[in-house]
Structure formats: C-alpha cells, structure tokens
MDTraj code that builds the backbone (N, CA, C; nanometers):
import mdtraj as md
import numpy as np

residues = "MET LYS VAL PHE LEU LEU GLY PHE MET GLY SER GLY LYS THR TYR TRP GLY ARG ARG LEU ALA ALA GLY MET ASN VAL PRO LEU ILE ASP LEU ASP GLU GLU ILE VAL LYS ASP ALA GLY MET SER ILE PRO ASP ILE PHE ALA ARG LYS GLY GLU ALA TYR PHE ARG GLU LEU GLU ARG ASP LYS LEU HIS GLU ILE LEU GLN ASN GLU HIS PHE ILE VAL SER CYS GLY GLY GLY VAL PRO CYS PHE PHE ASP ASN MET VAL VAL MET ASN ASN GLU GLY LEU THR ILE TRP LEU ASP ALA PRO VAL GLU VAL MET VAL ASP ARG LEU LYS ARG TRP ARG HIS GLU ARG PRO LEU ILE ARG ASP LEU ASP ASP ASP ALA LEU ARG GLU TYR VAL GLU THR LYS LEU ASN GLU ARG ARG PHE PHE TYR GLN GLN ALA GLN LEU THR ILE ASN PRO VAL THR SER ASP LEU SER LEU PHE THR ASN LYS ILE TYR ALA CYS ILE ASP PRO THR".split()
xyz = np.array([
    [1.2018, -1.4068, -0.0125],
    [1.1557, -1.2966, -0.0922],
    [1.0599, -1.2125, -0.0087],
    [1.0889, -1.0838, -0.0009],
    [1.0044, -0.9874, 0.0695],
    [0.9682, -0.8776, -0.0301],
    [0.8385, -0.8657, -0.0570],
    [0.7903, -0.7688, -0.1547],
    [0.6892, -0.6776, -0.0864],
    [0.7075, -0.5480, -0.1053],
    [0.6205, -0.4468, -0.0456],
    [0.5495, -0.3718, -0.1578],
    [0.4173, -0.3814, -0.1613],
    [0.3383, -0.3085, -0.2604],
    [0.2966, -0.1745, -0.2008],
    [0.3344, -0.0680, -0.2688],
    [0.3110, 0.0679, -0.2221],
    [0.2247, 0.1420, -0.3225],
    [0.1562, 0.2425, -0.2746],
    [0.0785, 0.3268, -0.3642],
    [-0.0355, 0.3922, -0.2903],
    [-0.0967, 0.4851, -0.3570],
    [-0.2061, 0.5607, -0.2970],
    [-0.3295, 0.4720, -0.2857],
    [-0.4240, 0.5157, -0.2017],
    [-0.5522, 0.4449, -0.1903],
    [-0.6108, 0.4250, -0.3293],
    [-0.6593, 0.3054, -0.3544],
    [-0.7239, 0.2785, -0.4814],
    [-0.6304, 0.2431, -0.5946],
    [-0.5014, 0.2283, -0.5655],
    [-0.4053, 0.1955, -0.6717],
    [-0.4043, 0.0468, -0.7062],
    [-0.4634, -0.0370, -0.6215],
    [-0.4708, -0.1795, -0.6514],
    [-0.3776, -0.2673, -0.5707],
    [-0.3303, -0.2190, -0.4587],
    [-0.2332, -0.2958, -0.3785],
    [-0.2898, -0.4291, -0.3311],
    [-0.4096, -0.4291, -0.2804],
    [-0.4690, -0.5540, -0.2312],
    [-0.5017, -0.6473, -0.3474],
    [-0.5583, -0.5932, -0.4529],
    [-0.5917, -0.6736, -0.5707],
    [-0.4664, -0.7432, -0.6254],
    [-0.3630, -0.6645, -0.6507],
    [-0.2406, -0.7223, -0.7062],
    [-0.1699, -0.8109, -0.6044],
    [-0.1773, -0.7738, -0.4782],
    [-0.1160, -0.8569, -0.3744],
    [-0.1732, -0.9969, -0.3742],
    [-0.3049, -1.0085, -0.3844],
    [-0.3693, -1.1410, -0.3877],
    [-0.3249, -1.2213, -0.5091],
    [-0.3252, -1.1570, -0.6234],
    [-0.2876, -1.2270, -0.7471],
    [-0.1418, -1.2686, -0.7452],
    [-0.0556, -1.1793, -0.7021],
    [0.0875, -1.2117, -0.6994],
    [0.1194, -1.3193, -0.5969],
    [0.0603, -1.3095, -0.4801],
    [0.0856, -1.4088, -0.3751],
    [0.0443, -1.5482, -0.4218],
    [-0.0712, -1.5571, -0.4847],
    [-0.1175, -1.6869, -0.5345],
    [-0.0265, -1.7375, -0.6459],
    [0.0095, -1.6494, -0.7379],
    [0.0931, -1.6890, -0.8508],
    [0.2366, -1.7225, -0.8123],
    [0.2862, -1.6610, -0.7069],
    [0.4254, -1.6820, -0.6650],
    [0.4344, -1.7757, -0.5449],
    [0.3188, -1.8208, -0.4979],
    [0.3125, -1.9159, -0.3865],
    [0.3822, -1.8647, -0.2604],
    [0.3512, -1.7403, -0.2256],
    [0.3995, -1.6810, -0.1001],
    [0.2791, -1.6193, -0.0293],
    [0.2858, -1.6048, 0.1020],
    [0.1716, -1.5467, 0.1727],
    [0.1561, -1.3973, 0.1455],
    [0.0306, -1.3553, 0.1411],
    [-0.0006, -1.2129, 0.1328],
    [-0.0325, -1.1640, 0.2724],
    [0.0281, -1.0537, 0.3090],
    [-0.0031, -0.9887, 0.4354],
    [-0.0589, -0.8516, 0.4022],
    [-0.1839, -0.8295, 0.4386],
    [-0.2455, -0.6987, 0.4198],
    [-0.2244, -0.6228, 0.5503],
    [-0.1414, -0.5216, 0.5461],
    [-0.1031, -0.4494, 0.6676],
    [-0.2250, -0.3932, 0.7407],
    [-0.3190, -0.3357, 0.6663],
    [-0.4386, -0.2811, 0.7300],
    [-0.5198, -0.3903, 0.7994],
    [-0.5360, -0.5052, 0.7341],
    [-0.6110, -0.6152, 0.7954],
    [-0.5444, -0.6641, 0.9231],
    [-0.4132, -0.6696, 0.9236],
    [-0.3402, -0.7133, 1.0426],
    [-0.3581, -0.6145, 1.1578],
    [-0.3574, -0.4865, 1.1263],
    [-0.3773, -0.3833, 1.2285],
    [-0.5175, -0.3939, 1.2873],
    [-0.6164, -0.4119, 1.2019],
    [-0.7556, -0.4255, 1.2477],
    [-0.7685, -0.5467, 1.3396],
    [-0.7074, -0.6564, 1.2992],
    [-0.7140, -0.7787, 1.3803],
    [-0.6501, -0.7561, 1.5176],
    [-0.5329, -0.6965, 1.5204],
    [-0.4627, -0.6729, 1.6470],
    [-0.5353, -0.5709, 1.7355],
    [-0.5876, -0.4658, 1.6740],
    [-0.6512, -0.3582, 1.7505],
    [-0.7921, -0.3947, 1.7959],
    [-0.8526, -0.4887, 1.7278],
    [-0.9889, -0.5263, 1.7622],
    [-1.0914, -0.4216, 1.7252],
    [-1.0551, -0.3349, 1.6317],
    [-1.1491, -0.2338, 1.5828],
    [-1.1106, -0.1950, 1.4410],
    [-1.2058, -0.1384, 1.3702],
    [-1.1822, -0.0986, 1.2312],
    [-1.0878, 0.0216, 1.2247],
    [-1.0339, 0.0442, 1.1072],
    [-0.9460, 0.1600, 1.0888],
    [-1.0222, 0.2907, 1.1123],
    [-1.1455, 0.3053, 1.0614],
    [-1.2189, 0.4286, 1.0951],
    [-1.2361, 0.4464, 1.2468],
    [-1.2569, 0.3366, 1.3192],
    [-1.2701, 0.3463, 1.4646],
    [-1.1379, 0.3851, 1.5306],
    [-1.0287, 0.3305, 1.4798],
    [-0.8969, 0.3667, 1.5341],
    [-0.8737, 0.5168, 1.5153],
    [-0.9020, 0.5668, 1.3950],
    [-0.8856, 0.7095, 1.3672],
    [-0.9735, 0.7928, 1.4597],
    [-1.0995, 0.7509, 1.4748],
    [-1.1947, 0.8288, 1.5548],
    [-1.1595, 0.8269, 1.7031],
    [-1.1179, 0.7140, 1.7533],
    [-1.0930, 0.7003, 1.8974],
    [-0.9512, 0.7392, 1.9393],
    [-0.8543, 0.7104, 1.8536],
    [-0.7135, 0.7286, 1.8926],
    [-0.6386, 0.8312, 1.8081],
    [-0.6883, 0.8590, 1.6880],
    [-0.6245, 0.9579, 1.6016],
    [-0.5292, 0.8963, 1.5001],
    [-0.4945, 0.9777, 1.4009],
    [-0.4068, 0.9304, 1.2942],
    [-0.2666, 0.8982, 1.3437],
    [-0.2125, 0.9784, 1.4335],
    [-0.0757, 0.9535, 1.4826],
    [-0.0645, 0.8155, 1.5469],
    [-0.1640, 0.7794, 1.6249],
    [-0.1655, 0.6471, 1.6880],
    [-0.1713, 0.5377, 1.5818],
    [-0.2557, 0.5573, 1.4802],
    [-0.2662, 0.4592, 1.3716],
    [-0.1318, 0.4431, 1.3006],
    [-0.0631, 0.5533, 1.2749],
    [0.0664, 0.5461, 1.2049],
    [0.1696, 0.4693, 1.2890],
    [0.1620, 0.4829, 1.4202],
    [0.2503, 0.4051, 1.5079],
    [0.2173, 0.2565, 1.4992],
    [0.0890, 0.2235, 1.4939],
    [0.0492, 0.0832, 1.4772],
    [0.1027, 0.0278, 1.3455],
    [0.0939, 0.1069, 1.2387],
    [0.1474, 0.0644, 1.1080],
    [0.2962, 0.0333, 1.1176],
    [0.3703, 0.1259, 1.1774],
    [0.5150, 0.1062, 1.1890],
    [0.5461, -0.0194, 1.2690],
    [0.4798, -0.0366, 1.3817],
    [0.5058, -0.1530, 1.4669],
    [0.4717, -0.2825, 1.3957],
    [0.3596, -0.2856, 1.3247],
    [0.3199, -0.4070, 1.2515],
    [0.4175, -0.4347, 1.1383],
    [0.4641, -0.3318, 1.0712],
    [0.5632, -0.3494, 0.9650],
    [0.6884, -0.4162, 1.0201],
    [0.7378, -0.3680, 1.1318],
    [0.8577, -0.4267, 1.1917],
    [0.8339, -0.5709, 1.2356],
    [0.7150, -0.5990, 1.2831],
    [0.6810, -0.7363, 1.3216],
    [0.6805, -0.8286, 1.1995],
    [0.6229, -0.7831, 1.0910],
    [0.6145, -0.8623, 0.9684],
    [0.7527, -0.8950, 0.9138],
    [0.8460, -0.8054, 0.9325],
    [0.9803, -0.8251, 0.8781],
    [1.0507, -0.9480, 0.9347],
    [0.9994, -1.0029, 1.0426],
    [1.0591, -1.1237, 1.1004],
    [1.0347, -1.2453, 1.0111],
    [0.9365, -1.2374, 0.9208],
    [0.9080, -1.3468, 0.8276],
    [1.0082, -1.3447, 0.7132],
    [1.0248, -1.4588, 0.6487],
    [1.1220, -1.4713, 0.5397],
    [1.0644, -1.4387, 0.4024],
    [0.9443, -1.4877, 0.3754],
    [0.8856, -1.4729, 0.2420],
    [0.7440, -1.4199, 0.2545],
    [0.7166, -1.3123, 0.1804],
    [0.5823, -1.2561, 0.1830],
    [0.5685, -1.1482, 0.0784],
    [0.4435, -1.1154, 0.0524],
    [0.4076, -0.9945, -0.0203],
    [0.3213, -0.9151, 0.0764],
    [0.3554, -0.7891, 0.0965],
    [0.2790, -0.7030, 0.1860],
    [0.2054, -0.5983, 0.1037],
    [0.0760, -0.5892, 0.1273],
    [-0.0032, -0.4798, 0.0750],
    [-0.0021, -0.3719, 0.1830],
    [0.0739, -0.2662, 0.1572],
    [0.0902, -0.1592, 0.2563],
    [-0.0202, -0.0547, 0.2416],
    [-0.0605, 0.0045, 0.3509],
    [-0.1493, 0.1192, 0.3445],
    [-0.0802, 0.2320, 0.2696],
    [-0.1585, 0.3202, 0.2093],
    [-0.1029, 0.4261, 0.1263],
    [-0.0053, 0.5190, 0.1956],
    [-0.0199, 0.5365, 0.3267],
    [0.0676, 0.6278, 0.3991],
    [0.1917, 0.5632, 0.4589],
    [0.1999, 0.4319, 0.4552],
    [0.3111, 0.3616, 0.5221],
    [0.4479, 0.4161, 0.4827],
    [0.4773, 0.4356, 0.3536],
    [0.6118, 0.4818, 0.3172],
    [0.6440, 0.6231, 0.3640],
    [0.5420, 0.6988, 0.4038],
    [0.5581, 0.8417, 0.4294],
    [0.5842, 0.8765, 0.5751],
    [0.5867, 0.7784, 0.6618],
    [0.6006, 0.8060, 0.8043],
    [0.7202, 0.7307, 0.8611],
    [0.7789, 0.7924, 0.9637],
    [0.8952, 0.7355, 1.0327],
    [1.0037, 0.7048, 0.9297],
    [1.0724, 0.5929, 0.9449],
    [1.1738, 0.5524, 0.8475],
    [1.1258, 0.4306, 0.7687],
    [0.9951, 0.4175, 0.7540],
    [0.9371, 0.2986, 0.6924],
    [0.9895, 0.2717, 0.5521],
    [1.0057, 0.3745, 0.4707],
    [1.0515, 0.3534, 0.3333],
    [1.1942, 0.3008, 0.3320],
    [1.2782, 0.3563, 0.4141],
    [1.4170, 0.3096, 0.4233],
    [1.4205, 0.1647, 0.4689],
    [1.3419, 0.1331, 0.5693],
    [1.3366, -0.0041, 0.6223],
    [1.2917, -0.1005, 0.5136],
    [1.1841, -0.0670, 0.4427],
    [1.1334, -0.1568, 0.3387],
    [1.2345, -0.1745, 0.2254],
    [1.2994, -0.0658, 0.1839],
    [1.4006, -0.0771, 0.0782],
    [1.5189, -0.1626, 0.1222],
    [1.5535, -0.1559, 0.2497],
    [1.6651, -0.2367, 0.3002],
    [1.6281, -0.3841, 0.3153],
    [1.5016, -0.4122, 0.3383],
    [1.4577, -0.5486, 0.3692],
    [1.4098, -0.6283, 0.2487],
    [1.3696, -0.5607, 0.1422],
    [1.3138, -0.6349, 0.0298],
    [1.2929, -0.5464, -0.0913],
    [1.2029, -0.5895, -0.1779],
    [1.1724, -0.5184, -0.3014],
    [1.0479, -0.4326, -0.2799],
    [1.0610, -0.3031, -0.3051],
    [0.9483, -0.2110, -0.2949],
    [0.8970, -0.1805, -0.4349],
    [0.7648, -0.1872, -0.4492],
    [0.7024, -0.1640, -0.5793],
    [0.5945, -0.0579, -0.5630],
    [0.6088, 0.0496, -0.6374],
    [0.5082, 0.1550, -0.6383],
    [0.4076, 0.1246, -0.7485],
    [0.2826, 0.1061, -0.7108],
    [0.1746, 0.0897, -0.8070],
    [0.1260, 0.2301, -0.8425],
    [0.1754, 0.2802, -0.9519],
    [0.1516, 0.4174, -0.9949],
    [0.0315, 0.4222, -1.0889],
    [-0.0873, 0.4138, -1.0312],
    [-0.2105, 0.4156, -1.1097],
    [-0.2486, 0.5592, -1.1453],
    [-0.3149, 0.5783, -1.2587],
    [-0.3623, 0.7122, -1.2946],
    [-0.4625, 0.7659, -1.1916],
    [-0.4590, 0.8954, -1.1694],
    [-0.5465, 0.9594, -1.0707],
    [-0.6927, 0.9281, -1.0984],
    [-0.7342, 0.9381, -1.2247],
    [-0.8754, 0.9157, -1.2550],
    [-0.9209, 0.7735, -1.2200],
    [-0.8321, 0.6763, -1.2335],
    [-0.8650, 0.5384, -1.1972],
    [-0.8819, 0.5272, -1.0453],
    [-0.7894, 0.5864, -0.9709],
    [-0.7989, 0.5792, -0.8251],
    [-0.9235, 0.6504, -0.7744],
    [-0.9546, 0.7654, -0.8299],
    [-1.0727, 0.8401, -0.7867],
    [-1.1990, 0.7585, -0.8135],
    [-1.2095, 0.6984, -0.9312],
    [-1.3271, 0.6167, -0.9618],
    [-1.3412, 0.5006, -0.8646],
    [-1.2319, 0.4358, -0.8304],
    [-1.2369, 0.3252, -0.7346],
    [-1.2753, 0.3741, -0.5959],
    [-1.2188, 0.4855, -0.5559],
    [-1.2434, 0.5368, -0.4207],
    [-1.3867, 0.5862, -0.4020],
    [-1.4498, 0.6301, -0.5078],
    [-1.5896, 0.6722, -0.4972],
    [-1.6758, 0.5581, -0.4447],
    [-1.6446, 0.4364, -0.4853],
    [-1.7236, 0.3195, -0.4444],
    [-1.6947, 0.2761, -0.3017],
    [-1.5765, 0.3081, -0.2507],
    [-1.5343, 0.2563, -0.1198],
    [-1.5059, 0.3662, -0.0184],
    [-1.5422, 0.4876, -0.0463],
    [-1.5042, 0.5992, 0.0412],
    [-1.5592, 0.5855, 0.1825],
    [-1.6748, 0.5205, 0.2008],
    [-1.7333, 0.5058, 0.3348],
    [-1.6446, 0.4224, 0.4266],
    [-1.5543, 0.3429, 0.3689],
    [-1.4636, 0.2598, 0.4484],
    [-1.3286, 0.3275, 0.4732],
    [-1.3104, 0.4445, 0.4203],
    [-1.1828, 0.5153, 0.4278],
    [-1.1988, 0.6422, 0.5102],
    [-1.1438, 0.6439, 0.6315],
    [-1.1682, 0.7581, 0.7201],
    [-1.1185, 0.8917, 0.6668],
    [-1.0160, 0.8930, 0.5858],
    [-0.9619, 1.0196, 0.5380],
    [-1.0445, 1.0814, 0.4259],
    [-1.1333, 1.0024, 0.3636],
    [-1.2082, 1.0544, 0.2489],
    [-1.3593, 1.0350, 0.2587],
    [-1.4070, 0.9718, 0.3616],
    [-1.5485, 0.9331, 0.3645],
    [-1.6454, 1.0503, 0.3592],
    [-1.6060, 1.1694, 0.3999],
    [-1.6966, 1.2840, 0.4009],
    [-1.6776, 1.3779, 0.2815],
    [-1.5992, 1.3360, 0.1832],
    [-1.5702, 1.4223, 0.0686],
    [-1.6675, 1.3961, -0.0463],
    [-1.7132, 1.5040, -0.1109],
    [-1.7917, 1.4850, -0.2331],
    [-1.6945, 1.4539, -0.3476],
    [-1.7471, 1.4284, -0.4668],
    [-1.6628, 1.3839, -0.5781],
    [-1.5525, 1.4833, -0.6136],
    [-1.5864, 1.6117, -0.6172],
    [-1.4851, 1.7125, -0.6517],
    [-1.3772, 1.7216, -0.5442],
    [-1.4194, 1.7208, -0.4194],
    [-1.3232, 1.7268, -0.3092],
    [-1.2385, 1.6000, -0.3047],
    [-1.2962, 1.4876, -0.3416],
    [-1.2210, 1.3622, -0.3456],
    [-1.1089, 1.3698, -0.4478],
    [-1.1406, 1.4165, -0.5677],
    [-1.0379, 1.4295, -0.6724],
    [-0.9269, 1.5246, -0.6255],
    [-0.9657, 1.6372, -0.5677],
    [-0.8669, 1.7338, -0.5190],
    [-0.7801, 1.6713, -0.4093],
    [-0.8431, 1.5966, -0.3189],
    [-0.7696, 1.5309, -0.2110],
    [-0.6677, 1.4314, -0.2678],
    [-0.7110, 1.3493, -0.3629],
    [-0.6211, 1.2498, -0.4215],
    [-0.5036, 1.3185, -0.4890],
    [-0.5300, 1.4205, -0.5681],
    [-0.4219, 1.4910, -0.6375],
    [-0.3249, 1.5559, -0.5390],
    [-0.3778, 1.6200, -0.4364],
    [-0.2937, 1.6882, -0.3384],
    [-0.2097, 1.5895, -0.2589],
    [-0.2750, 1.4851, -0.2049],
    [-0.2026, 1.3872, -0.1229],
    [-0.1019, 1.3088, -0.2053],
    [-0.1389, 1.2750, -0.3273],
    [-0.0459, 1.2034, -0.4138],
    [0.0784, 1.2871, -0.4398],
    [0.0597, 1.4160, -0.4628],
    [0.1755, 1.5044, -0.4831],
    [0.2623, 1.5108, -0.3576],
    [0.1988, 1.5107, -0.2390],
    [0.2755, 1.5122, -0.1138],
    [0.3532, 1.3814, -0.0938],
    [0.2934, 1.2709, -0.1342],
    [0.3526, 1.1391, -0.1090],
    [0.4457, 1.0913, -0.2206],
    [0.4382, 1.1551, -0.3345],
    [0.5167, 1.1125, -0.4508],
    [0.6661, 1.0990, -0.4174],
    [0.7185, 1.1904, -0.3377],
    [0.8597, 1.1846, -0.2983],
    [0.8939, 1.0483, -0.2373],
    [0.8064, 0.9973, -0.1541],
    [0.8312, 0.8686, -0.0881],
    [0.8082, 0.7531, -0.1850],
    [0.6986, 0.7583, -0.2601],
    [0.6689, 0.6510, -0.3545],
    [0.7803, 0.6360, -0.4589],
    [0.8377, 0.7469, -0.5004],
    [0.9426, 0.7416, -0.6030],
    [1.0707, 0.6756, -0.5530],
    [1.0814, 0.6517, -0.4251],
    [1.1971, 0.5812, -0.3709],
    [1.1843, 0.4300, -0.3862],
    [1.0702, 0.3837, -0.4369],
    [1.0516, 0.2402, -0.4595],
    [1.1511, 0.1920, -0.5641],
    [1.1881, 0.0672, -0.5526],
    [1.2865, 0.0094, -0.6440],
    [1.2276, -0.0239, -0.7809],
    [1.0958, -0.0343, -0.7869],
    [1.0283, -0.0677, -0.9116],
    [0.8970, 0.0103, -0.9153],
    [0.8654, 0.0672, -1.0309],
    [0.7388, 0.1374, -1.0499],
    [0.6616, 0.0676, -1.1602],
    [0.5353, 0.0377, -1.1329],
    [0.4510, -0.0312, -1.2298],
    [0.3169, 0.0408, -1.2381],
    [0.2693, 0.0593, -1.3611],
    [0.1329, 0.1087, -1.3801],
    [0.0435, -0.0145, -1.3732],
    [-0.0350, -0.0284, -1.2666],
    [-0.1140, -0.1500, -1.2500],
    [-0.2304, -0.1624, -1.3486],
    [-0.2630, -0.0554, -1.4169],
    [-0.3736, -0.0578, -1.5117],
    [-0.3299, -0.1194, -1.6441],
    [-0.2040, -0.1010, -1.6798],
    [-0.1554, -0.1509, -1.8087],
    [-0.0711, -0.2773, -1.7944],
    [-0.0650, -0.3355, -1.6757],
    [0.0158, -0.4550, -1.6527],
    [-0.0738, -0.5781, -1.6409],
    [-0.0169, -0.6923, -1.6742],
    [-0.0862, -0.8178, -1.6474],
    [0.0001, -0.8984, -1.5507],
    [-0.0530, -1.0098, -1.5028],
    [0.0153, -1.0866, -1.3991],
    [0.1521, -1.1355, -1.4431],
    [0.1651, -1.1845, -1.5649],
    [0.2952, -1.2366, -1.6077],
    [0.3992, -1.1253, -1.6198],
    [0.3589, -1.0099, -1.6725],
    [0.4513, -0.8963, -1.6804],
    [0.4955, -0.8543, -1.5406],
    [0.3993, -0.8468, -1.4512],
    [0.4253, -0.8079, -1.3128],
    [0.5248, -0.9042, -1.2477],
    [0.4976, -1.0337, -1.2552],
    [0.5856, -1.1323, -1.1903],
    [0.7229, -1.1355, -1.2568],
    [0.7284, -1.1209, -1.3889],
    [0.8581, -1.1178, -1.4570],
    [0.9430, -1.0011, -1.4085],
    [0.8810, -0.8849, -1.3903],
    [0.9548, -0.7685, -1.3409],
    [1.0042, -0.7915, -1.1980],
    [0.9216, -0.8544, -1.1162],
    [0.9625, -0.8828, -0.9784],
    [1.0810, -0.9779, -0.9770],
    [1.0704, -1.0880, -1.0520],
    [1.1803, -1.1855, -1.0541],
    [1.3076, -1.1248, -1.1114],
    [1.2938, -1.0355, -1.2091],
    [1.4127, -0.9697, -1.2664],
    [1.4811, -0.8813, -1.1611],
    [1.4039, -0.8197, -1.0728],
    [1.4625, -0.7368, -0.9675],
    [1.5248, -0.8219, -0.8570],
    [1.4621, -0.9346, -0.8271],
    [1.5124, -1.0193, -0.7198],
    [1.6370, -1.0952, -0.7639],
    [1.6348, -1.1457, -0.8881],
    [1.7477, -1.2209, -0.9415],
    [1.7794, -1.1674, -1.0809],
    [1.8590, -1.0607, -1.0905],
    [1.8806, -0.9932, -1.2166],
    [1.9702, -1.0694, -1.3165],
    [2.0122, -1.1911, -1.2840],
    [2.0997, -1.2657, -1.3773],
    [2.0248, -1.3351, -1.4863],
])
top = md.Topology()
chain = top.add_chain()
for i, resn in enumerate(residues, 1):
    res = top.add_residue(resn, chain, resSeq=i)
    for name in ("N", "CA", "C"):
        top.add_atom(name, md.element.get_by_symbol(name[0]), res)
traj = md.Trajectory(xyz[None], top)
C-alpha cells in the first residue's frame, strides 16, 4: 500500500499522516523531513542558499527514491504535486488523497507556524490569507487530480481509514 497525502500548507498532512500510519501499521514518510535530513539544512536554509528550483528538484528526487518501498504513507509538501510529473507518478504508484481543508482553517494554522515556512514567513495576516487563496487556486488543478478528496476538518480516523481501504480494495 502506497498512500500520498496532498494538500496546501496547513491542511493537516503531517497530523493525519501520523494518525493513519499508526492506525494502519505502515511507516510514515514526511517528505520535507527526509529532504532536511539528506540536505543537512532546514528548508528555509535550502530556499535561501539554493533557491526554490533546487528544492523542487530535491523533492522530486526524494519522491522517486521513496517509491522503491512497498508500503508507506507519505506526507508530501504542498507543492509536490505541482512540479515535474510528480502527480502522474504518484497516481500511477499508489493512492493520492487531497486534504481539502477550508482556507480559514489553513490560515489560522499557518499564522502559528509561518516562521518555519520560507514562502510565508514575512507575510502579515492579510497578505497570508491572500497568498493562501491565490496559491491554492493555482494548485487546485493538480490537487483535483487526486484519487480521493477528504475534508480533514470534518473527518475522523475511522472514516478516513475506511475511505482509504475502499479505494485500495473496492470489493
């Protein structure tokens, strides 16, 4: 079983990834954490020193490396589906799930963690909301290619896992 959790920053990919991995007894791979470990520097440092294009290449390479495993849940960075052929690859390799959280929920979460996010750390609250709305609209085309869409705010663990198992084994 290969499950890819997709969605914008603050949609709950890491939170749900941990819960699902524990409940389904499969490893969780946080793509951003793996990149940080391999690069030996934080994501803000990668952006500052090497740029976004370099970071996106690291994401793609790590994604392809992870695909060598048989069973996992991957918490993907928000931009992963939007670059290269990553969305096609993920759809071909496993189950893609878009965590379609309401904008106001994501903005509230991101306000608390913006200092750790290089793309939003310098934005005030109004600019943050505008950024989330704009980027989400740009990325929606890719997110909508996911095989399953779930509102993570109105779902619980059993509903989530039941939907996953129904997609993996629809009989």
